[in-house]
PDB file with one MODEL, atoms N, CA, C and O in Angstrom:
MODEL        1
ATOM      1  N   MET A   1     -98.477  55.454-117.414  1.00  0.00           N
ATOM      2  CA  MET A   1     -97.399  56.012-116.597  1.00  0.00           C
ATOM      3  C   MET A   1     -95.912  55.006-116.880  1.00  0.00           C
ATOM      4  O   MET A   1     -95.976  53.797-116.657  1.00  0.00           O
ATOM      5  N   THR A   2     -94.805  55.550-117.308  1.00  0.00           N
ATOM      6  CA  THR A   2     -94.069  54.651-117.553  1.00  0.00           C
ATOM      7  C   THR A   2     -92.664  55.302-116.486  1.00  0.00           C
ATOM      8  O   THR A   2     -92.522  56.463-116.102  1.00  0.00           O
ATOM      9  N   THR A   3     -91.845  54.215-116.233  1.00  0.00           N
ATOM     10  CA  THR A   3     -90.554  54.524-115.505  1.00  0.00           C
ATOM     11  C   THR A   3     -89.078  54.120-116.514  1.00  0.00           C
ATOM     12  O   THR A   3     -88.626  53.076-116.983  1.00  0.00           O
ATOM     13  N   GLU A   4     -88.700  55.427-116.527  1.00  0.00           N
ATOM     14  CA  GLU A   4     -87.196  55.088-117.049  1.00  0.00           C
ATOM     15  C   GLU A   4     -86.389  53.800-116.357  1.00  0.00           C
ATOM     16  O   GLU A   4     -86.438  53.588-115.146  1.00  0.00           O
ATOM     17  N   LYS A   5     -85.706  53.040-117.214  1.00  0.00           N
ATOM     18  CA  LYS A   5     -84.779  51.894-116.613  1.00  0.00           C
ATOM     19  C   LYS A   5     -83.537  52.815-116.136  1.00  0.00           C
ATOM     20  O   LYS A   5     -83.273  53.887-116.681  1.00  0.00           O
ATOM     21  N   LEU A   6     -82.851  52.305-115.121  1.00  0.00           N
ATOM     22  CA  LEU A   6     -81.809  52.793-114.114  1.00  0.00           C
ATOM     23  C   LEU A   6     -80.704  51.974-114.328  1.00  0.00           C
ATOM     24  O   LEU A   6     -80.828  50.774-114.085  1.00  0.00           O
ATOM     25  N   TYR A   7     -79.574  52.438-114.767  1.00  0.00           N
ATOM     26  CA  TYR A   7     -78.920  51.476-114.906  1.00  0.00           C
ATOM     27  C   TYR A   7     -77.394  51.745-113.648  1.00  0.00           C
ATOM     28  O   TYR A   7     -76.885  52.865-113.696  1.00  0.00           O
ATOM     29  N   GLN A   8     -76.880  50.876-112.788  1.00  0.00           N
ATOM     30  CA  GLN A   8     -75.898  51.097-111.929  1.00  0.00           C
ATOM     31  C   GLN A   8     -74.513  50.988-112.564  1.00  0.00           C
ATOM     32  O   GLN A   8     -74.141  49.968-113.144  1.00  0.00           O
ATOM     33  N   LEU A   9     -73.797  52.044-112.432  1.00  0.00           N
ATOM     34  CA  LEU A   9     -72.481  52.565-112.961  1.00  0.00           C
ATOM     35  C   LEU A   9     -71.487  52.682-112.160  1.00  0.00           C
ATOM     36  O   LEU A   9     -71.812  53.120-111.057  1.00  0.00           O
ATOM     37  N   ILE A  10     -69.931  52.359-112.356  1.00  0.00           N
ATOM     38  CA  ILE A  10     -68.906  52.748-111.484  1.00  0.00           C
ATOM     39  C   ILE A  10     -68.565  54.030-111.942  1.00  0.00           C
ATOM     40  O   ILE A  10     -68.428  54.138-113.160  1.00  0.00           O
ATOM     41  N   ALA A  11     -68.377  55.152-111.157  1.00  0.00           N
ATOM     42  CA  ALA A  11     -67.430  56.210-111.304  1.00  0.00           C
ATOM     43  C   ALA A  11     -66.052  56.397-111.102  1.00  0.00           C
ATOM     44  O   ALA A  11     -65.449  55.803-110.208  1.00  0.00           O
ATOM     45  N   ALA A  12     -65.568  57.109-111.804  1.00  0.00           N
ATOM     46  CA  ALA A  12     -64.084  57.386-111.622  1.00  0.00           C
ATOM     47  C   ALA A  12     -63.164  57.064-110.367  1.00  0.00           C
ATOM     48  O   ALA A  12     -62.042  56.560-110.402  1.00  0.00           O
ATOM     49  N   ASP A  13     -63.978  57.516-109.108  1.00  0.00           N
ATOM     50  CA  ASP A  13     -63.327  57.315-107.897  1.00  0.00           C
ATOM     51  C   ASP A  13     -64.033  55.882-107.332  1.00  0.00           C
ATOM     52  O   ASP A  13     -63.847  55.620-106.143  1.00  0.00           O
ATOM     53  N   GLY A  14     -64.661  55.156-107.971  1.00  0.00           N
ATOM     54  CA  GLY A  14     -65.100  53.783-107.921  1.00  0.00           C
ATOM     55  C   GLY A  14     -66.576  53.583-107.025  1.00  0.00           C
ATOM     56  O   GLY A  14     -67.105  52.591-106.525  1.00  0.00           O
ATOM     57  N   THR A  15     -66.866  54.690-107.071  1.00  0.00           N
ATOM     58  CA  THR A  15     -68.391  54.712-106.434  1.00  0.00           C
ATOM     59  C   THR A  15     -69.420  54.304-107.509  1.00  0.00           C
ATOM     60  O   THR A  15     -69.310  54.437-108.727  1.00  0.00           O
ATOM     61  N   ARG A  16     -70.530  53.734-106.742  1.00  0.00           N
ATOM     62  CA  ARG A  16     -71.612  53.573-107.563  1.00  0.00           C
ATOM     63  C   ARG A  16     -72.706  54.970-107.965  1.00  0.00           C
ATOM     64  O   ARG A  16     -73.023  55.857-107.174  1.00  0.00           O
ATOM     65  N   ILE A  17     -73.026  54.882-109.018  1.00  0.00           N
ATOM     66  CA  ILE A  17     -73.708  55.858-109.195  1.00  0.00           C
ATOM     67  C   ILE A  17     -74.854  55.289-110.125  1.00  0.00           C
ATOM     68  O   ILE A  17     -74.593  54.313-110.828  1.00  0.00           O
ATOM     69  N   THR A  18     -76.175  55.889-110.159  1.00  0.00           N
ATOM     70  CA  THR A  18     -77.179  55.413-110.908  1.00  0.00           C
ATOM     71  C   THR A  18     -77.652  56.455-112.420  1.00  0.00           C
ATOM     72  O   THR A  18     -77.958  57.634-112.594  1.00  0.00           O
ATOM     73  N   SER A  19     -77.559  55.738-112.935  1.00  0.00           N
ATOM     74  CA  SER A  19     -77.815  56.542-114.677  1.00  0.00           C
ATOM     75  C   SER A  19     -78.872  56.121-115.542  1.00  0.00           C
ATOM     76  O   SER A  19     -79.224  54.942-115.525  1.00  0.00           O
ATOM     77  N   THR A  20     -79.407  56.938-116.283  1.00  0.00           N
ATOM     78  CA  THR A  20     -80.496  56.476-117.220  1.00  0.00           C
ATOM     79  C   THR A  20     -79.825  55.699-118.714  1.00  0.00           C
ATOM     80  O   THR A  20     -80.376  54.963-119.532  1.00  0.00           O
ATOM     81  N   THR A  21     -78.820  56.074-118.663  1.00  0.00           N
ATOM     82  CA  THR A  21     -78.367  55.408-119.924  1.00  0.00           C
ATOM     83  C   THR A  21     -77.293  54.564-119.364  1.00  0.00           C
ATOM     84  O   THR A  21     -76.602  54.847-118.386  1.00  0.00           O
ATOM     85  N   PRO A  22     -77.210  53.229-120.268  1.00  0.00           N
ATOM     86  CA  PRO A  22     -76.356  52.365-120.016  1.00  0.00           C
ATOM     87  C   PRO A  22     -75.067  52.695-120.108  1.00  0.00           C
ATOM     88  O   PRO A  22     -74.672  53.727-120.650  1.00  0.00           O
ATOM     89  N   GLY A  23     -74.163  51.626-119.456  1.00  0.00           N
ATOM     90  CA  GLY A  23     -72.778  51.572-119.796  1.00  0.00           C
ATOM     91  C   GLY A  23     -72.422  51.187-121.061  1.00  0.00           C
ATOM     92  O   GLY A  23     -73.085  50.354-121.679  1.00  0.00           O
ATOM     93  N   LEU A  24     -71.368  51.748-121.544  1.00  0.00           N
ATOM     94  CA  LEU A  24     -70.555  51.325-123.065  1.00  0.00           C
ATOM     95  C   LEU A  24     -69.649  49.994-122.392  1.00  0.00           C
ATOM     96  O   LEU A  24     -69.798  48.908-122.951  1.00  0.00           O
ATOM     97  N   PHE A  25     -68.797  50.067-121.304  1.00  0.00           N
ATOM     98  CA  PHE A  25     -67.641  48.958-120.960  1.00  0.00           C
ATOM     99  C   PHE A  25     -68.587  48.307-119.759  1.00  0.00           C
ATOM    100  O   PHE A  25     -69.422  48.826-119.017  1.00  0.00           O
ATOM    101  N   GLY A  26     -68.118  47.004-119.882  1.00  0.00           N
ATOM    102  CA  GLY A  26     -68.463  46.276-118.902  1.00  0.00           C
ATOM    103  C   GLY A  26     -67.165  45.800-118.091  1.00  0.00           C
ATOM    104  O   GLY A  26     -66.129  45.792-118.755  1.00  0.00           O
ATOM    105  N   GLY A  27     -67.087  45.465-116.969  1.00  0.00           N
ATOM    106  CA  GLY A  27     -65.824  45.057-115.934  1.00  0.00           C
ATOM    107  C   GLY A  27     -65.959  43.861-115.027  1.00  0.00           C
ATOM    108  O   GLY A  27     -66.981  43.229-114.759  1.00  0.00           O
ATOM    109  N   TYR A  28     -64.996  43.718-114.699  1.00  0.00           N
ATOM    110  CA  TYR A  28     -64.982  42.350-113.620  1.00  0.00           C
ATOM    111  C   TYR A  28     -64.211  42.822-112.627  1.00  0.00           C
ATOM    112  O   TYR A  28     -62.999  43.019-112.710  1.00  0.00           O
ATOM    113  N   ARG A  29     -65.200  43.092-111.263  1.00  0.00           N
ATOM    114  CA  ARG A  29     -64.419  43.620-110.490  1.00  0.00           C
ATOM    115  C   ARG A  29     -63.134  42.959-109.800  1.00  0.00           C
ATOM    116  O   ARG A  29     -62.116  43.545-109.432  1.00  0.00           O
ATOM    117  N   LYS A  30     -63.438  41.567-109.714  1.00  0.00           N
ATOM    118  CA  LYS A  30     -62.387  40.487-108.902  1.00  0.00           C
ATOM    119  C   LYS A  30     -60.987  40.881-109.663  1.00  0.00           C
ATOM    120  O   LYS A  30     -59.948  40.830-109.005  1.00  0.00           O
ATOM    121  N   GLU A  31     -60.954  41.224-110.869  1.00  0.00           N
ATOM    122  CA  GLU A  31     -59.242  41.229-111.709  1.00  0.00           C
ATOM    123  C   GLU A  31     -59.054  42.450-112.264  1.00  0.00           C
ATOM    124  O   GLU A  31     -58.068  42.706-112.955  1.00  0.00           O
ATOM    125  N   ARG A  32     -60.147  43.436-111.955  1.00  0.00           N
ATOM    126  CA  ARG A  32     -60.083  45.074-112.082  1.00  0.00           C
ATOM    127  C   ARG A  32     -59.881  45.303-113.807  1.00  0.00           C
ATOM    128  O   ARG A  32     -59.322  46.291-114.284  1.00  0.00           O
ATOM    129  N   ARG A  33     -60.452  44.191-114.601  1.00  0.00           N
ATOM    130  CA  ARG A  33     -60.520  44.314-115.867  1.00  0.00           C
ATOM    131  C   ARG A  33     -61.754  44.766-116.506  1.00  0.00           C
ATOM    132  O   ARG A  33     -62.819  44.377-116.027  1.00  0.00           O
ATOM    133  N   TYR A  34     -61.751  45.607-117.617  1.00  0.00           N
ATOM    134  CA  TYR A  34     -62.506  45.899-118.265  1.00  0.00           C
ATOM    135  C   TYR A  34     -62.823  45.703-119.720  1.00  0.00           C
ATOM    136  O   TYR A  34     -61.810  45.368-120.333  1.00  0.00           O
ATOM    137  N   GLY A  35     -64.032  45.812-120.579  1.00  0.00           N
ATOM    138  CA  GLY A  35     -63.790  45.519-122.175  1.00  0.00           C
ATOM    139  C   GLY A  35     -65.433  45.783-122.475  1.00  0.00           C
ATOM    140  O   GLY A  35     -66.308  46.128-121.681  1.00  0.00           O
ATOM    141  N   ARG A  36     -65.525  45.485-123.948  1.00  0.00           N
ATOM    142  CA  ARG A  36     -66.564  45.758-124.288  1.00  0.00           C
ATOM    143  C   ARG A  36     -67.701  44.713-124.275  1.00  0.00           C
ATOM    144  O   ARG A  36     -67.571  43.493-124.171  1.00  0.00           O
ATOM    145  N   LEU A  37     -68.989  45.517-124.419  1.00  0.00           N
ATOM    146  CA  LEU A  37     -70.403  44.479-123.628  1.00  0.00           C
ATOM    147  C   LEU A  37     -70.193  43.210-124.400  1.00  0.00           C
ATOM    148  O   LEU A  37     -70.186  42.174-123.735  1.00  0.00           O
ATOM    149  N   ASP A  38     -69.992  43.110-125.906  1.00  0.00           N
ATOM    150  CA  ASP A  38     -69.828  42.146-126.355  1.00  0.00           C
ATOM    151  C   ASP A  38     -68.426  40.785-126.798  1.00  0.00           C
ATOM    152  O   ASP A  38     -68.278  39.953-127.693  1.00  0.00           O
ATOM    153  N   CYS A  39     -67.617  41.241-125.527  1.00  0.00           N
ATOM    154  CA  CYS A  39     -66.481  40.256-125.092  1.00  0.00           C
ATOM    155  C   CYS A  39     -66.865  38.944-125.153  1.00  0.00           C
ATOM    156  O   CYS A  39     -67.678  38.556-124.314  1.00  0.00           O
ATOM    157  N   LYS A  40     -66.370  38.041-126.126  1.00  0.00           N
ATOM    158  CA  LYS A  40     -66.576  36.551-126.033  1.00  0.00           C
ATOM    159  C   LYS A  40     -65.933  36.112-124.551  1.00  0.00           C
ATOM    160  O   LYS A  40     -66.529  35.212-123.958  1.00  0.00           O
ATOM    161  N   VAL A  41     -65.029  36.559-124.070  1.00  0.00           N
ATOM    162  CA  VAL A  41     -64.566  35.843-123.094  1.00  0.00           C
ATOM    163  C   VAL A  41     -65.530  36.280-121.724  1.00  0.00           C
ATOM    164  O   VAL A  41     -65.759  35.461-120.834  1.00  0.00           O
ATOM    165  N   ALA A  42     -65.897  37.265-121.701  1.00  0.00           N
ATOM    166  CA  ALA A  42     -67.035  37.815-120.490  1.00  0.00           C
ATOM    167  C   ALA A  42     -67.937  36.824-120.844  1.00  0.00           C
ATOM    168  O   ALA A  42     -67.816  35.769-120.222  1.00  0.00           O
ATOM    169  N   ARG A  43     -68.968  36.900-121.831  1.00  0.00           N
ATOM    170  CA  ARG A  43     -70.053  35.953-122.453  1.00  0.00           C
ATOM    171  C   ARG A  43     -70.070  34.857-122.342  1.00  0.00           C
ATOM    172  O   ARG A  43     -71.099  34.241-122.617  1.00  0.00           O
ATOM    173  N   ARG A  44     -68.961  34.224-121.908  1.00  0.00           N
ATOM    174  CA  ARG A  44     -68.720  32.802-121.810  1.00  0.00           C
ATOM    175  C   ARG A  44     -68.422  32.733-120.590  1.00  0.00           C
ATOM    176  O   ARG A  44     -68.693  31.629-120.118  1.00  0.00           O
ATOM    177  N   ALA A  45     -67.920  33.539-119.789  1.00  0.00           N
ATOM    178  CA  ALA A  45     -67.922  33.714-117.914  1.00  0.00           C
ATOM    179  C   ALA A  45     -68.805  33.713-117.724  1.00  0.00           C
ATOM    180  O   ALA A  45     -69.041  32.719-117.038  1.00  0.00           O
ATOM    181  N   LEU A  46     -70.020  34.510-117.974  1.00  0.00           N
ATOM    182  CA  LEU A  46     -71.498  34.725-117.631  1.00  0.00           C
ATOM    183  C   LEU A  46     -72.402  33.886-117.808  1.00  0.00           C
ATOM    184  O   LEU A  46     -73.409  33.931-117.101  1.00  0.00           O
ATOM    185  N   GLN A  47     -72.216  32.713-119.013  1.00  0.00           N
ATOM    186  CA  GLN A  47     -72.549  31.590-119.176  1.00  0.00           C
ATOM    187  C   GLN A  47     -72.243  30.464-118.049  1.00  0.00           C
ATOM    188  O   GLN A  47     -73.064  29.598-117.747  1.00  0.00           O
ATOM    189  N   ASN A  48     -71.393  30.546-117.664  1.00  0.00           N
ATOM    190  CA  ASN A  48     -70.369  29.357-116.808  1.00  0.00           C
ATOM    191  C   ASN A  48     -70.745  29.309-115.302  1.00  0.00           C
ATOM    192  O   ASN A  48     -70.694  28.278-114.631  1.00  0.00           O
ATOM    193  N   GLY A  49     -71.251  30.922-114.685  1.00  0.00           N
ATOM    194  CA  GLY A  49     -71.357  30.782-113.544  1.00  0.00           C
ATOM    195  C   GLY A  49     -71.935  32.162-113.154  1.00  0.00           C
ATOM    196  O   GLY A  49     -71.933  33.145-113.895  1.00  0.00           O
ATOM    197  N   ALA A  50     -72.454  32.109-111.841  1.00  0.00           N
ATOM    198  CA  ALA A  50     -73.163  33.457-111.184  1.00  0.00           C
ATOM    199  C   ALA A  50     -71.961  33.957-110.442  1.00  0.00           C
ATOM    200  O   ALA A  50     -72.248  35.095-110.070  1.00  0.00           O
ATOM    201  N   LEU A  51     -70.814  33.662-110.070  1.00  0.00           N
ATOM    202  CA  LEU A  51     -69.805  34.394-109.396  1.00  0.00           C
ATOM    203  C   LEU A  51     -69.300  35.643-110.394  1.00  0.00           C
ATOM    204  O   LEU A  51     -68.910  36.748-110.016  1.00  0.00           O
ATOM    205  N   TYR A  52     -69.399  35.231-111.578  1.00  0.00           N
ATOM    206  CA  TYR A  52     -68.827  36.492-112.365  1.00  0.00           C
ATOM    207  C   TYR A  52     -69.920  37.535-112.907  1.00  0.00           C
ATOM    208  O   TYR A  52     -69.700  38.616-113.454  1.00  0.00           O
ATOM    209  N   ALA A  53     -71.238  36.896-112.595  1.00  0.00           N
ATOM    210  CA  ALA A  53     -72.046  38.046-112.638  1.00  0.00           C
ATOM    211  C   ALA A  53     -72.257  38.973-111.396  1.00  0.00           C
ATOM    212  O   ALA A  53     -72.689  40.119-111.524  1.00  0.00           O
ATOM    213  N   GLN A  54     -71.949  38.455-110.260  1.00  0.00           N
ATOM    214  CA  GLN A  54     -72.132  39.075-108.937  1.00  0.00           C
ATOM    215  C   GLN A  54     -70.867  39.972-109.029  1.00  0.00           C
ATOM    216  O   GLN A  54     -70.947  40.957-108.296  1.00  0.00           O
ATOM    217  N   GLN A  55     -69.620  39.867-109.809  1.00  0.00           N
ATOM    218  CA  GLN A  55     -68.683  40.872-109.685  1.00  0.00           C
ATOM    219  C   GLN A  55     -68.546  41.757-110.875  1.00  0.00           C
ATOM    220  O   GLN A  55     -67.502  42.372-111.093  1.00  0.00           O
ATOM    221  N   ARG A  56     -69.676  41.833-111.710  1.00  0.00           N
ATOM    222  CA  ARG A  56     -69.708  42.317-112.873  1.00  0.00           C
ATOM    223  C   ARG A  56     -70.023  44.395-112.492  1.00  0.00           C
ATOM    224  O   ARG A  56     -70.663  44.992-111.627  1.00  0.00           O
ATOM    225  N   VAL A  57     -69.466  44.687-113.264  1.00  0.00           N
ATOM    226  CA  VAL A  57     -69.574  46.335-112.803  1.00  0.00           C
ATOM    227  C   VAL A  57     -69.723  47.128-114.570  1.00  0.00           C
ATOM    228  O   VAL A  57     -69.498  46.420-115.552  1.00  0.00           O
ATOM    229  N   PHE A  58     -70.000  48.179-114.686  1.00  0.00           N
ATOM    230  CA  PHE A  58     -70.175  48.707-115.425  1.00  0.00           C
ATOM    231  C   PHE A  58     -69.672  50.126-115.697  1.00  0.00           C
ATOM    232  O   PHE A  58     -69.549  50.738-114.636  1.00  0.00           O
ATOM    233  N   PHE A  59     -69.348  50.834-116.750  1.00  0.00           N
ATOM    234  CA  PHE A  59     -68.557  52.075-116.940  1.00  0.00           C
ATOM    235  C   PHE A  59     -69.179  52.817-118.018  1.00  0.00           C
ATOM    236  O   PHE A  59     -69.388  52.195-119.060  1.00  0.00           O
ATOM    237  N   ALA A  60     -69.560  54.219-117.942  1.00  0.00           N
ATOM    238  CA  ALA A  60     -69.924  55.193-118.851  1.00  0.00           C
ATOM    239  C   ALA A  60     -69.012  54.976-120.014  1.00  0.00           C
ATOM    240  O   ALA A  60     -69.503  54.384-120.975  1.00  0.00           O
ATOM    241  N   ASP A  61     -67.829  55.339-120.082  1.00  0.00           N
ATOM    242  CA  ASP A  61     -66.686  55.118-120.745  1.00  0.00           C
ATOM    243  C   ASP A  61     -65.462  54.730-120.599  1.00  0.00           C
ATOM    244  O   ASP A  61     -65.075  54.515-119.450  1.00  0.00           O
ATOM    245  N   GLU A  62     -64.638  54.562-121.608  1.00  0.00           N
ATOM    246  CA  GLU A  62     -63.367  53.665-121.258  1.00  0.00           C
ATOM    247  C   GLU A  62     -62.260  54.740-120.115  1.00  0.00           C
ATOM    248  O   GLU A  62     -61.394  54.314-119.351  1.00  0.00           O
ATOM    249  N   ALA A  63     -62.569  55.850-120.289  1.00  0.00           N
ATOM    250  CA  ALA A  63     -61.840  56.859-119.571  1.00  0.00           C
ATOM    251  C   ALA A  63     -62.094  56.683-118.245  1.00  0.00           C
ATOM    252  O   ALA A  63     -61.101  56.680-117.518  1.00  0.00           O
ATOM    253  N   THR A  64     -63.272  56.520-117.683  1.00  0.00           N
ATOM    254  CA  THR A  64     -63.751  56.258-116.518  1.00  0.00           C
ATOM    255  C   THR A  64     -63.448  55.071-115.784  1.00  0.00           C
ATOM    256  O   THR A  64     -63.461  54.924-114.562  1.00  0.00           O
ATOM    257  N   ALA A  65     -63.162  54.205-116.718  1.00  0.00           N
ATOM    258  CA  ALA A  65     -62.964  52.490-116.290  1.00  0.00           C
ATOM    259  C   ALA A  65     -61.169  52.682-115.720  1.00  0.00           C
ATOM    260  O   ALA A  65     -60.566  52.336-114.704  1.00  0.00           O
ATOM    261  N   ILE A  66     -60.797  53.394-116.953  1.00  0.00           N
ATOM    262  CA  ILE A  66     -59.043  53.523-116.533  1.00  0.00           C
ATOM    263  C   ILE A  66     -58.812  54.255-115.140  1.00  0.00           C
ATOM    264  O   ILE A  66     -58.104  53.878-114.207  1.00  0.00           O
ATOM    265  N   ALA A  67     -59.719  55.581-115.259  1.00  0.00           N
ATOM    266  CA  ALA A  67     -59.586  56.137-113.733  1.00  0.00           C
ATOM    267  C   ALA A  67     -60.194  55.504-112.385  1.00  0.00           C
ATOM    268  O   ALA A  67     -59.764  55.819-111.275  1.00  0.00           O
ATOM    269  N   ALA A  68     -60.996  54.791-112.540  1.00  0.00           N
ATOM    270  CA  ALA A  68     -61.303  53.578-111.325  1.00  0.00           C
ATOM    271  C   ALA A  68     -60.436  52.723-111.419  1.00  0.00           C
ATOM    272  O   ALA A  68     -60.732  51.700-110.802  1.00  0.00           O
ATOM    273  N   GLY A  69     -59.191  52.685-112.083  1.00  0.00           N
ATOM    274  CA  GLY A  69     -58.012  51.542-111.931  1.00  0.00           C
ATOM    275  C   GLY A  69     -58.232  50.150-112.546  1.00  0.00           C
ATOM    276  O   GLY A  69     -57.600  49.197-112.088  1.00  0.00           O
ATOM    277  N   TYR A  70     -59.089  49.988-113.549  1.00  0.00           N
ATOM    278  CA  TYR A  70     -59.174  49.048-114.270  1.00  0.00           C
ATOM    279  C   TYR A  70     -58.554  49.061-115.472  1.00  0.00           C
ATOM    280  O   TYR A  70     -58.427  50.131-116.067  1.00  0.00           O
ATOM    281  N   HIS A  71     -58.090  47.910-115.989  1.00  0.00           N
ATOM    282  CA  HIS A  71     -57.050  47.628-116.974  1.00  0.00           C
ATOM    283  C   HIS A  71     -57.987  46.956-118.145  1.00  0.00           C
ATOM    284  O   HIS A  71     -59.002  46.357-117.789  1.00  0.00           O
ATOM    285  N   PRO A  72     -57.657  47.049-119.531  1.00  0.00           N
ATOM    286  CA  PRO A  72     -58.322  46.722-120.608  1.00  0.00           C
ATOM    287  C   PRO A  72     -57.931  44.951-120.775  1.00  0.00           C
ATOM    288  O   PRO A  72     -57.002  44.241-120.391  1.00  0.00           O
ATOM    289  N   CYS A  73     -58.803  44.799-121.320  1.00  0.00           N
ATOM    290  CA  CYS A  73     -59.213  42.789-121.348  1.00  0.00           C
ATOM    291  C   CYS A  73     -58.167  42.630-122.742  1.00  0.00           C
ATOM    292  O   CYS A  73     -58.140  43.480-123.632  1.00  0.00           O
ATOM    293  N   PRO A  74     -57.505  41.648-122.744  1.00  0.00           N
ATOM    294  CA  PRO A  74     -56.475  41.592-123.542  1.00  0.00           C
ATOM    295  C   PRO A  74     -56.975  41.032-124.834  1.00  0.00           C
ATOM    296  O   PRO A  74     -56.231  40.980-125.813  1.00  0.00           O
ATOM    297  N   VAL A  75     -58.725  40.436-124.882  1.00  0.00           N
ATOM    298  CA  VAL A  75     -59.274  39.628-125.946  1.00  0.00           C
ATOM    299  C   VAL A  75     -59.829  41.052-126.734  1.00  0.00           C
ATOM    300  O   VAL A  75     -59.252  41.456-127.744  1.00  0.00           O
ATOM    301  N   CYS A  76     -60.952  41.724-126.186  1.00  0.00           N
ATOM    302  CA  CYS A  76     -61.406  42.481-126.914  1.00  0.00           C
ATOM    303  C   CYS A  76     -60.774  43.645-127.153  1.00  0.00           C
ATOM    304  O   CYS A  76     -60.743  43.962-128.342  1.00  0.00           O
ATOM    305  N   MET A  77     -60.119  44.584-126.180  1.00  0.00           N
ATOM    306  CA  MET A  77     -59.647  45.641-126.401  1.00  0.00           C
ATOM    307  C   MET A  77     -57.988  45.717-126.723  1.00  0.00           C
ATOM    308  O   MET A  77     -57.335  46.718-126.427  1.00  0.00           O
ATOM    309  N   ASN A  78     -57.476  44.692-127.278  1.00  0.00           N
ATOM    310  CA  ASN A  78     -56.239  44.514-127.652  1.00  0.00           C
ATOM    311  C   ASN A  78     -55.889  45.653-128.993  1.00  0.00           C
ATOM    312  O   ASN A  78     -56.502  45.324-130.009  1.00  0.00           O
ATOM    313  N   PRO A  79     -55.281  46.538-129.115  1.00  0.00           N
ATOM    314  CA  PRO A  79     -55.306  47.343-130.140  1.00  0.00           C
ATOM    315  C   PRO A  79     -54.449  46.753-131.279  1.00  0.00           C
ATOM    316  O   PRO A  79     -54.655  47.070-132.450  1.00  0.00           O
ATOM    317  N   THR A  80     -53.458  45.863-130.902  1.00  0.00           N
ATOM    318  CA  THR A  80     -52.760  45.284-132.133  1.00  0.00           C
ATOM    319  C   THR A  80     -52.784  43.467-131.905  1.00  0.00           C
ATOM    320  O   THR A  80     -52.217  42.772-131.061  1.00  0.00           O
ATOM    321  N   PRO A  81     -53.602  43.139-132.932  1.00  0.00           N
ATOM    322  CA  PRO A  81     -54.241  41.462-132.707  1.00  0.00           C
ATOM    323  C   PRO A  81     -52.706  40.849-133.228  1.00  0.00           C
ATOM    324  O   PRO A  81     -51.762  41.442-133.751  1.00  0.00           O
ATOM    325  N   LYS A  82     -52.891  39.310-132.826  1.00  0.00           N
ATOM    326  CA  LYS A  82     -51.847  38.516-133.107  1.00  0.00           C
ATOM    327  C   LYS A  82     -51.949  38.260-134.251  1.00  0.00           C
ATOM    328  O   LYS A  82     -53.068  38.117-134.745  1.00  0.00           O
ATOM    329  N   PRO A  83     -50.697  38.117-135.065  1.00  0.00           N
ATOM    330  CA  PRO A  83     -50.683  37.684-136.536  1.00  0.00           C
ATOM    331  C   PRO A  83     -51.274  35.759-136.472  1.00  0.00           C
ATOM    332  O   PRO A  83     -51.271  34.932-135.560  1.00  0.00           O
ATOM    333  N   ARG A  84     -51.709  35.706-137.911  1.00  0.00           N
ATOM    334  CA  ARG A  84     -52.268  34.354-137.876  1.00  0.00           C
ATOM    335  C   ARG A  84     -51.168  33.604-137.854  1.00  0.00           C
ATOM    336  O   ARG A  84     -50.061  34.127-137.981  1.00  0.00           O
ATOM    337  N   LYS A  85     -51.300  32.497-137.718  1.00  0.00           N
ATOM    338  CA  LYS A  85     -50.214  31.390-138.046  1.00  0.00           C
ATOM    339  C   LYS A  85     -50.530  30.775-139.421  1.00  0.00           C
ATOM    340  O   LYS A  85     -51.688  30.422-139.646  1.00  0.00           O
ATOM    341  N   ARG A  86     -49.544  30.620-140.382  1.00  0.00           N
ATOM    342  CA  ARG A  86     -49.880  29.953-141.545  1.00  0.00           C
ATOM    343  C   ARG A  86     -49.821  28.555-141.508  1.00  0.00           C
ATOM    344  O   ARG A  86     -48.926  27.988-140.883  1.00  0.00           O
ATOM    345  N   LYS A  87     -51.004  27.724-142.339  1.00  0.00           N
ATOM    346  CA  LYS A  87     -50.997  26.693-142.142  1.00  0.00           C
ATOM    347  C   LYS A  87     -49.687  25.806-143.047  1.00  0.00           C
ATOM    348  O   LYS A  87     -49.317  26.073-144.191  1.00  0.00           O
ATOM    349  N   LYS A  88     -49.334  25.083-142.460  1.00  0.00           N
ATOM    350  CA  LYS A  88     -48.493  23.722-143.516  1.00  0.00           C
ATOM    351  C   LYS A  88     -49.161  23.256-144.169  1.00  0.00           C
ATOM    352  O   LYS A  88     -50.313  22.969-143.844  1.00  0.00           O
ATOM    353  N   ARG A  89     -48.559  22.984-145.525  1.00  0.00           N
ATOM    354  CA  ARG A  89     -48.828  22.281-146.234  1.00  0.00           C
ATOM    355  C   ARG A  89     -48.078  20.988-146.630  1.00  0.00           C
ATOM    356  O   ARG A  89     -48.538  20.251-147.503  1.00  0.00           O
TER     357      ARG A  89
ENDMDL
END
């Protein structure tokens, strides 16, 4: 007997829903920010403290995160990367 793994996601209206598919985006409830699951800022925050993990939420897609009032992470969701600084010789 196998049971499917269930995931807690946030719907567009902010309610929690249970899904059999994991979310594609993670968010931080306190700052109402969302980003990719492999974001280096989120990984560092998860390693440094349990408070971030308690405030972590997940979304099925980007449109749902935006509809729930979350803003994109400036690090992993930045559409225009900063130009690299040239090294002085």
